[in-house]
C-alpha positions, 0 to 999 in steps of 0.5 A: 076196387082191386086188391092192389090198392094196398101196396105194401105193409108199413114196417117199423119199430112202432108198427111192430109195437102196435101189431101186439094191440091188433093195429096194423099199417099199410101203404097205399096210393094217395087217392084211396079212401078209407072206405075203399081201404076197409073193404080190401082189408076185410076181404083179404084178411077175413077180419072185421075192421073196428077203426081206420086212420089215414095220414098223407106221407108227402113225397120227398125231392130227390136230386139226380144227375139230370136235376131233381125229381119229386116222389109221389105222395102216399097214404098210410092206413092204420087199421085196428081189428075187432075182437082180437083177431090178428093178421099174420103180417108181422109174425117173425119166427125166431130162429134158434142159435146153436150153442157154442161149445 
C-alpha cells in the first residue's frame, strides 16, 4: 500500500459544505478497497476515521481525432473523521480586498 493510492482531493461545492461536518472526499483508482483507503487516510493525516463511503465514477467516452476513447473508472471515497478532528485540505485563506478610496 502506497500513499499514492489517493490520487486527489475531490473539490466541489458539496465537498466544501461537507468539510464543515468533518467529511472529506478523495479520488483513487477503482481497485482500491475501503480498508486500504482507511489506513492511508489515518497514516497520512494523523486522524481516526469514523466512517467511509465509496462510489464508483464511471469513465466517460471521449471523442478524439483518431476516434473515440474511454477514460478509466475511478472511485470516490467520502471519509468521516472522529472526535471533531479536521484535515486542512479545504482551508481557503480569505484575501482582504483593498478598499477603494
